[in-house]
N, C-alpha and C positions, 0 to 999 in steps of 0.2 A: 504494500500500500504506500502510495506517495501522495503528497499534498496536491500534485498536479492532477491526479486521477480522480480524487474525491475530496471531500471536506471532512477530515477526521474531527471527532469531538474529543477534546482533552478534558480531563477532570483535574481541577486545580484545588488542592486541599490546603487551606490556610489554618495552621495549628495555633496561630497567635491568638491568645485570649487575655492579653494583659493590658488592653487599652479599650477605651470606650469610643473608639472611632476606627475607620477603615485602616487596613495595613497598607502603608504607602508603597512599600516594595512590591507587594502583590498587585496593586493597582497599575504600577508601571509595566510589570511583566504581562498582565492580561491585555493591556492596550497594545503592547508590542506584538503579541500573538494574534490578536484580532486584526491588526493592520496587515499581518501576513496571511490573512484569510483562514485562520483556524477558528473553529468553534470552541468556546471555552465555557465550562460550567464550574462555578465556584462553590465550594463547600466550606461554609464558615461556621465556627462553633456557636457564636451568638445566635445565629438564625435557628439553631436547634435547641435553644434554651440552656446552653452551657453557661453558667454564670461567669461574668467578666471580673477580672481582678483590677481594683483601683487602688491608688496610693493616696497617702496624705489626707485621709479623712479625719475629722475631729476625734480625738482620742478619749478613752475612759480608763478607769483603774486597771482593767484587764490588759490594755496595751502597755501600761507602765510596768505591770507585773512581769509580762513577757520580756520587756526590754531589760529589766533588772536581771532576769535569768540569763538572757542572751549575752549581756556584758559582764556577767560575774566572772571574777578571776579565781574564785574558790575552787580547788581541785575537784571536790565532790560535785559541786554545782556544774563545773565544766563538763564532767562526764554525763551528768543528767541532761545538760543542754545539748550536747552533741548527739545523744541518743534521740531526744525529742525532735531535734532539727532533722535528723535522718528520717525519722518516721513521718514527719510533716512533709518532707521532700518527696517521699515515696507516695504519700497520699495525693499530693498535688500533681505528681507525674502519672498517676494511674489514669489510663484512658477512660474517657467518659462514655458510659453506655450509649447515650443518644448519638454521640459522634460515631461510635463503632457501628451502630445499627444503620446509620445513614451511609457509611462507607460500604457496608454490605449491599445495601439497596443500589447504590451507584455502580458497584461492580457488576451487578446483574445486567446493566445496560451496555456492558462491554465497551468502555471508553478505549480509544486507541492507545492512550498513554496516561499516566498519572504523574502530576507534578506536586511535590510537597514543599511548602515553605515552613521551616521548623526552627525553633530555638532548641538549645541543647537539653532543655528539660523534657523534651518530648521523645526521648529515645524509645520508650516502650510502645508508644503509639506508632512511631515509624516502623518499628519491628513488626507489629501486627499488620499494618497496611502492606508492608513488603511481602509478608508471608501469604496474605490473602490475594494480593495481586499476582504473585507467582503462581498460585494454584489456578488462576484464570488465564495465565499466559500474557498478562498485561505488564509492559515495562514501566518502571518507576524511576523518575529523576528527582533527586533530593537536593535542596539548597537551603541556605540560611546565612546569617551574618558572620558566623565564625568558622565556616567550612573552608576558608582560605588558609587556615592554620593547619599545616599538614599533620602535625602530631595529634591534633584533635580528630581530623577527618579519618585518619587511618584506623582509629578506634571504632568508627561507624561503618567501615567498609564491609564488615562481616555480616551485616544485615542481609538476610535472604530477600531476594526479589528486587533489590536496589541496583539498577543497571549502572548508575553513575551518581557521584555527588559533585555538585558544582560549587566552587569557591571563588566568587568574584562578581563583578558587575557585568551582567550578561544581557542587558536590555537589547543590544544590537546583535547579539550572537545566538540568543535562545531559539528563534525560528529555525535556523540552520541545524542546531543541535537536535531539535525535535524531528526534523525531516530525516536526519541520519538514524535516529532512534526508531522511527516508524519503518524505515527501510531495512531494519535489522542490522545496521552497521554499528560497530563499536565506536564509542566516543573516546577511546583510549588514545593518548597522544595529544589531545587538545589542551591548550593552555587553561589552567585553572580547573580541569576536570579530572577527578579521581575515579579510577576503576580498579578492580582487582588486578588487572593485567599491568596497569601503569602506576600503581600506588607508590613505587619507590623512585619514580622518575617523572614527576609532574612539574612542569614549568608554571610559575605563577602567572595568573592573568593580571596584567598591569592595570592600575587604576584608570577608569574611564576618563577620557578627555572630552573637550567640547560639549560640556553639559547643556549648552543652549540647544542642542539637537534633541534632547529628551522630549518625548511626547507628554501631553497632559495625561496623568494617570486616570484609569477607568475604574471608578468606584460604583458603577451602576448595579453590581450584583450584591453589594453589601447590604445587610439588613438595617437600613436607616431608621425604619420605624421602631426598632428595638433599642436604639441608643438613647440614653437619657436626654441628650441634646445633640443637635446636628453640628458636630465639630469637624471641620475639614482639615486633614493633615497636609502639610506642604514642607518642602525643603528648598532653601535658596542656594544651597551649595553642599558639598560633601567634604568631610574631613574637618580639621581645625587648624586655623592659621598659627596657633601657639604650638600645639602638638608635642609638648616636651614633658608633661607631667609624668613622673616616674611610675605611677600606679595605673594610668589610664588604659583601659582595654578598648575604648571606642575607636581610638586612632589606629588600632591594628585589625579592626573588623574589616569586612570586605569593602565597604564603601567609605570607611573612615581614613584610609591611607592617603596621605597628602591632601592639602587643601585645594579645592577647585570651586570656583563660584560660577553660578549659572548666568549672572548678570541681571540687572534690574528689570529690563523690559520683559524677558520671558516669565519672570516671577509675577509681575503685575498682570500680564496676560492670563496666567494660570489662575490667579486669585479671582479675576473677573469671570473667567469661564466657569470655574467650579462653583462660584457663588450663584451664577445664573442657573446652572444645571441642577444643583441640589437645594436651591432656595434657602441658603444660609449665609450669614455674614460673620460667622465665628470660625476662627482658624487657630490651629496649633502649629507653630514652626518647630520642626523636629531637628533642626541643625544642632550639631554639637555646641556651636558657638555662633549665634546669629550675627554678632558684630565682628566676624572674621573679615568680611569685605566691607569696609567702612563706606565706600561709595554706595553700595547696595543698602546698607543700614540707614544712612541718611536719606537716600532716595525713597526707601520704603516708608519712612516716617512722613516724608513730604507728599507722597503720592497715593498712599493706600486709600485714603478717604475719597479721593477723586474716582478711583476705579471701582471701589466697593463702598458706597456711602453707608455709614453706620457700622463699618467693620470693627470687630473686637478680636484681639489676638493675644497669644501668650508665647513666650520664647525663653531660651536659655542663652546666657551671655557669659563672657569671661572678663573679670575685672583685673586686667593686666596693667602694669605700671610703666610700660615702655611707650611713652608718647601718648597721642590721642587714642582713646579706646571707645569714644562715642558714648560715654556714660556720664558726662558732666550734667550738672543740674538743668541747664537750659535744654539740653537734648532730651533728658528724661521727661521734663515738662511737656515738650513737643510730642514725645512718643505717647504720653498719656492722652493728649488731645487727639492723636492719630489712632487711638483705640487700643494701645497696649494696656492690658488689664492685669496680667500676672507676669512676673519675671523670676527666673531661677538662676542661681549661680553657685559655684562651688567655693565655699569658704574654707572647708576642710579643717582649719585650726585657727586659733587666735594667737598662736606662737609664730613669730616671724622666722625664728631659727628652723622650726619644723617645716614651715612652708618653703623655705629655701632648700631644705633637704629633699622635699618632694619635687623641686623645680617647678613650683606652681606659678611663678611669675606674678604673684600678687603681693602687695604691701598691705599690712593689717590696717593701717590708718586710712588708706584709700578705700578698702572694703567697707569700713565704718562710714565713711563719707558717702559712698554709693548707697548704702542702706538708708541713711537719713534722707538723701535726695530723692530716692525712689519712693519712699514712704510719703514724703511731703508732696510729691507729684500726684499721689493717689493710687500708686501701683502696688498691688499685693506682692510681697516678696517671700520667696521660698529659697532655702539654701540646703546644700548637702554638706555634711561634716563627717569626719573620720576619727575613730578612736583606735589606738593600738598600732599606729604606723610605726615601723621599726625605728627605735631610738627615742620614742616618745617618753618624756619624763614627767614627774609630778609637777615640775615648774611649767612645762608646756601645757598641761591640763589646767593649771591655775590661771595661766594667761588666757586660755580659752574661756574659762568660767568668767573671768573679769570682763572679757570682750562681750560675751553674751549679756552679762548684767548691765553693761553700758548701753547696748543697742537692742535689748529685748523688745522694746515697744515697737520697733520698726519691722519685726519679723512675724510673719503669719505661720510659717512652717519650718521645721528643721528635720531633715532626713538624716539621722545619725546611723552610721554603719561601722562595723569593725573592718579593719584593713583586710582586703581580699586579694591575694596574689593571683594574677592572671598570666597565662603563657604568652610569650613573645613581647611582653611589655619591657620597658627599661629595667624594672625591678627583676624580672626573670633573668635578664642578662647579668645584672649585678650579683644576684644570688648564685647563679651558676659559676660565675668567675671567682667569687670570694664569699662563700657562705659564712665564714667566721665573722663577717661584719654584722651579722644578725644573730647574736648569741641567745636572744630570748625566744627565738623561733625553734621549737623542739620538734623532732620527729616529722620533719617536712617531707612531703611527697606530692607529686602531681597526679591529679585525676584528670587525664586528658579527655575522657569521654564527656565530662561536664566542664572542661576548661577551667579548672580551679585548683588552687594550691591548698592542701590539707596540712594543718600544723597545730601545735599547741603553743600558745603564747604564754611564756612563763618568765615575766620580769621578777625582780626581787619583790617579796611581799612587803611593799612599802606602805606604811599607814597613811602617809600624806597623799600618795598616788590614789589609794582607794577613796580617801575623803574627797579629793577633787573630782574623781570620776563620778561619785555619787551625787555631788553637787551638779555636775553637768547633766546627768540623767534627769534630775529633778527640774532643771531649767528647760530641758527639751519637752518634758511632759507639760509644764505650765504653758509653754508656747503652743504646743500642738493641740491643746484643749480648746483653743480659740475657734470661733466661727470665722470664716473668711468674710472679707468685706462683701457687701451686697452685690457689687458689680463683678466680683470674682467668683461668685457661687456657680455660675455656668460652667466654670472650668475646674470645679472641685475634683480632685483625684486624678487629674490629667498629667501630673508631673512626677 
């Protein structure tokens, strides 16, 4: 069977259920396939009643109890925490019965091929889909944001029924891959494509250039009627113009490698088109750092209300200290008038020494000024922070507690996490080269199937360290109990 002789129907299974809006990457790929005259049927979890996961909702005492357990350094509590976390992960990764039933029904229609968009949490679901597709003689192509990491992807290649795993940006290559797949040809040897035959000799697929050529994503198959609000996802560029943070896994993912901007006009055109198609003026920018291209950032603020009157939007930015970052008071005031409703940034720590160790590129005092200016402009502010970064001391935590105490009134949400090592990041290279630099990380090993480092963090049992950590946990809880500002409620749980 070839595309020229008939019009094959492809089954596209989107396993993402971590957002209350369509999956941007899937929208791009479906548009690419339809432009190449393929029929595509989308299978989306939300359409089948699978509950969606949201973040940063107002917290209660149960959330604080779980946080204290999660961040506990007590050895006994650590073992309990790790066991509970493992059980929770297994429960969350368990395939949903409604999704499996719909896959079985879809297989009965004998699609020509199956495409799966997957995060690494979905191993068991991918395993079952592959097995059931193999029984029907239907080839399966698997892709996702971290399958460009060869040590990760090789752990997935043993899945039965998976013809190949794609690691890279394939918007302009996918139709040709599908044609080969349908003709019974192997995809072995293609850049960024992992197969059993070529798993030890895969050339990486280079980051996509000329992003202005990207089509407008096709979200027509997503269950818009089941989303709490119509939020349209968009990206103005890929990668991050800073791209130096030691811990960051985003910049090693398939579309995060190197910064590339789409340019202002294609973004404005897409905003207008998607707003008209989906009858919504609410947008979430999924850029790692929306102020990476300052010409686009300023142009968006100046023009978005012209192309989409009444537009409201949320975004993530980077508060760097190297010259203009587009986050001064006047610009934030203008951004609010242009519809910027919520903004997120990575504070990580209130200790300058620790931020420098992370290569964060942020000055503590400038982060504080940004917080006040954004709040005064009327923008809801959310930040991410990290506890347990290698080398963190009681003094570092004390400085963080003092920073939060000073700026607490300007923050609506803090997402606090423990340091999580990720493969292929600068930390990975530092640890492999000189593990003795990280004496408090005990029993370290990589779980490449889930792309995470497993370890026990055992700093000296310092009373002051525990005291400051507990103060920080209390501060986070007090902030996260707040309700968002009224004009930000539409975007609750989106970041």
